[in-house]
N, C-alpha and C positions, 0 to 999 in steps of 0.2 A: 546533272552531276550533284546537287545541293541535295535532291531529295533520297538520292541513292546513300548516301552519306546519312542521310537522317535516318531512312532505313534502317541500315545498316548498326547504326549508335543504340535504335530502338530495339533491334532485334537481340545486340549484345546484351542490353538489360533487362532480359526476357529469363525466369527462370528457366535453365536446363542450362544455361550458358555459365561461363565463367563471368561474373559481371564487375570482378576487380579488371578489365580491360576498359569499359566503361566509364568515358570520361566524365558524364553525368553521375556516375554512381560513386567515381573516384574523389569528385568536389565535393559530392554531400557527404561522403565518409567523413572525410577532413574537418566540415563543419560539424560531424557529429563528434569527433574525436576533442576538437577545442569546447564545445559546451559541456561534455561528457567531462573533462578536466576541472573546467569552473562548477560543475554540479557537484564532482567528487569531493570537492576544497569544503563547499557548502553543506555535503552531509556529513563530512567529519566531523565539522563544528558542530553541527548541529546534534549530532549523537552526542558527540563531547559533553554535553548540558547536561545530559541524562547519567553519563560516567561519573563526572563529577559531584553532580547529587548525590547519589549512591555512594560510590566511594569516599567522600570528604563532607559526610552527613554531620560532623559534629563540626566543622568549621563556622566561625560568626555571619550570619548574612550570607548563609549557603542558598535559602530561599530564592535568592536575586536569579539563580542558575534556573530556577523550577521555575520562575515568572516568565524570563525570557526563553524559554523552552516552551511554552504555553503560549506565551504571546506568537512566536514564530509558527507554531502551528495553527492558530487561530488564521493570521494572515493567508498559508497553504491553503487551508480549507474555505474562505474565501476567493482565493481565485479561482481553485476547484468547484465551488460552486458556480460560480461567474461564468465560466466556461462551459459546465454541464446546463446551466439556462440559455444561454445563448443556444446550443446544440440542439437544445429539445424546442426552441422556439419560446419560452417565456422570457423574453429579452426586453421587454421593456422598462423603463428606471423603475418602476415603483415597486414590478413584479420581482427585481433582482433584490431588492432593498428587502421585501416581505421573507421571501424565501431564504433571502443570506442570514436574515436574523435568526429565522426557526432555525436553521443550522447550527447556528452558532450557541442558541440554549440547547438543544438536544447535547450539541457537543460538550458545555460545561454542566448541563444537570449531572448528579449522582445518578449513576442505575440502581447500587443497594448500596446498605452500611458495610457487610463486608468488603467490598469489591474499593472500597473508598476508605478505609477506616486509618490506613497508614499512607496517604497520598497527599502530600503536600499541604497547600494551605486548609484542604478539606477534613484535615484530620484535625481543624481547631474548630469546626463547625459546629460540634453537638452534634451529628447529624441523627444518633438513635431518636434525638427526642423529636424530629421532625419529617427525617425523610422516611416517605412510605412505596412500597414498591408498584403504585396504581397511579404515581405521579408523571415521571417520564411516558409512559404510552399516552395518557392525555394529550400533553403537549404533543405528541407524534400522530396522535388523532387530529389535533386542531390542525395541523400540518397538510396532513394527507384531504382534509375537509376543505381549506381553501384551497387547495393545486384543485381539486377535482371539481366544485362550487364554480371558479373562476371557469376554468375549461368548460365547461356545461352551460354556462351561459354568453361566454364571451368567445369560444375559440371551437366547439363541440369538433371542428375537423382533425382537433391535433389530442384526441382522447391518449391515442399512444404515445405519444410526447408526453402527458402529465403521466402519465404511470412509467414509464422508463426514467423520467426527475423525479419520481418519488422515489423510487428504488435505488437509482443509483445515488441519491442524495444523501439516503441511508447509510449507503456501502460504503460512501466516502466521509462520512460523519461518524461512522464507529470504528471503520477503519482507523481514521486519526485518534480517536479516542482508545483506539488498544495501542499506540504509540505511546500516548503520553501515560498511561498505565502502566504499561511496562516500563517505562524511562524511569519515571519519579516514584513508584511506589516503596516502600521499604518494607523491612523484618527484621525483628530481631532474632539473630543467630547465633550460639555458641557465644552471649555475650556480647555480641557485637553487632549494629545495623550495616545491614547488606542490601542489593536490591531484591525485593521480593518478588519478582519472577526475573531477574538479571538484564543489565542494561545487551547483554550479548547475544537475548535473544532476538533482539532489533539487529545487533550484527551479523546475526548468522543468517536468519531470513532474507534477509536486505542483500548481503553478498550472494546468496544463493539464487535470489531472484535476477540480480545484475549480471551472475556469469553465467545463467542459464539464458538470458536475453542477447550477452553479447557473442556468445558461442554459438547460440542458433541463428543470429545475422551473419557473423562470419563464416559458421557453416554452411549456412544457408547460399550464401555469395558466392562461394567458393564450389562446393559440390551438389548444390540442392537442384532436384529433378522433379522431385515428385511435390505436388503440392497441398497442403493439409488443410487449408480452408480456401481455396480459390475465391467463394463468392463473398467473403467475409475479408482476408486478409491474403491478398493474391501471391505475393510475393516468400510469403512463410511455407517452408518445404518440411517434409516429414524427417529428409534427413537432417535439418538446420534441427527441429527439434530433438530429436535422439542425441545429437551432438550435443546441445545445450543441457537437456536433462543428465547427462551422462556425466559432464562437469562438475554440474551442479550439485550433482546428489554424491558424488564422492567427496568435494569440496565439504558439504553440509554434515554427513556423515563421519568425515576424519576431525573437523573442528568442533563437534558435538564432544565428540566423546573424549579427545585431548581435552577440555573442561571437565569432562565427566571424570577422567582420571588423574589429572594433574591440578586441578584447582576446582573442586567442587564447588566454593563458595558463588562461583561467579559464572556457572554451567547455564546452558540455554534453558529457560523456563522453572528457574530454581525452585519456588517453593509446590506447584503439580509434578515437576517429577523427581521432586524427594518424597512427597508422600506416596508417588507408586513404587518409589526404591525401597521404602521402608517395609513394603508388603514382597518385595521381587526384585530385584536384581536384576534378573534374565529379563523381565517386563520392562525397566526401565531402559536399558539398552534397545531391545525392540522397539521403542517406542520412538526412540531417537533414528533409528534407523528406518521406520515408516513415515517418520516426518518430514525427512530428509530427502525421501522420495515423494512423498503425497508436496510439497511445497514447490517444486519447481512445477510441477503439471497442475497446481492453485492458479501460482502465476502466470500460467502460460492462458488458462481458460480468462482469467481477471482482462490479459491482454485483449485476447478475441473477444470478448463481453464490449469492452469497449471499442475494438474494432468493428463489431458490428453496428454498434450505435451509431457511429461515423457514417457507414454505410446506409443506415436507416435515413440519416438525414442528409444525405450526398454532401457531405464534406469532408475533406482530405485532413486535417487537424483539426484539433479543438481551438486551436488560436497557431499565431505566430510568435508566440514569448519566447521561446527556445531555439535559434537557428541550426537548423536539421534536424531538431525533433519533433516539431509544431507546438503545442501547448504545454503546460503542467501535466494535465491529464494523460498527453499522450508519453509522458515520463514516466509516470506514478499509477498509471493502471495496475500493472501487476503489483505492484506494494500494497497498495491499496486494497485491493480484491483479498490479497493475501493476510493482511493483519484486521481487514472485516473479518475471515474465516479464523482468525489467531481472538478475536475477541469473544466471540462464541466459547472458543476453548478456557478463557481464562474466566472467562463467567459460569461457564458450568463448575469450572475446578474449583471457583471461591463459593459457591454454594456446597460441593462436594467435603471441600476441606472444613 
């Protein structure tokens, strides 16, 4: 009798059935909700640091908010790097320390003068007199050499893990680099200081990712039948993905156009989109539409990428830090990959301007 009940529960919990009828799914869903609420409060406070810094830039000691934002981001970087090191079998204490130090160096080191000229304390460092474009790539090369040489001499069977560690570490580091650059960079516009890329860029992307992930999960739980990537993430469905994408795209487009028409100073990707808009308003609106379509898909790809890493190393979660969600990377995979793509975008845009 007990076996029949177990089999029934497992069957209900499979894709193709209404998984809200499963006790295990309901229990896990409740845990996810509680953890999600806590994370949401943290997220609001975290993003608010950039909002305060850019909107109240003339206040005394306003730099404190920037330093707190950078410090929290470094803590997130350390935890994320620790989790990916564990997953890829670079979990010896000395490897953890060395790789985390490399990640922090890459995170803190400026990329180019134009990108950092109005960014928090970097603007006081006289970057133009010493910063050269070759310096950061050299740090990254040393990081690559350390991981590859260690693997070659001490753990040749884990070459795949080494390559995954290297590439994923850069995705995490440059994704978080994009977060602080977007949150804390400023520019003078019409006689006042505003966010160079606007804090709304972070809010816009993060809410699109949250809505896409949440509605894909809910839609898949209720109506999901067709598996999206059965070998990578068995419970993801095409039905859930389409529902998540549709809600996210609609929100992203409405949100960006609302600020475009009603509050130009705080529109997403302010500097880049203003540069484009000066040439063609139609092109600017078209880009907002394309970005609103692209980032839910980019976020889903990031989710699947990190799920593939877990499958590769036969782990369920990156850690058990967040009840109902797993590790920090289990929660941030989509946004980190999206911000990594955003970093490339603002880097190209800074050179264009």
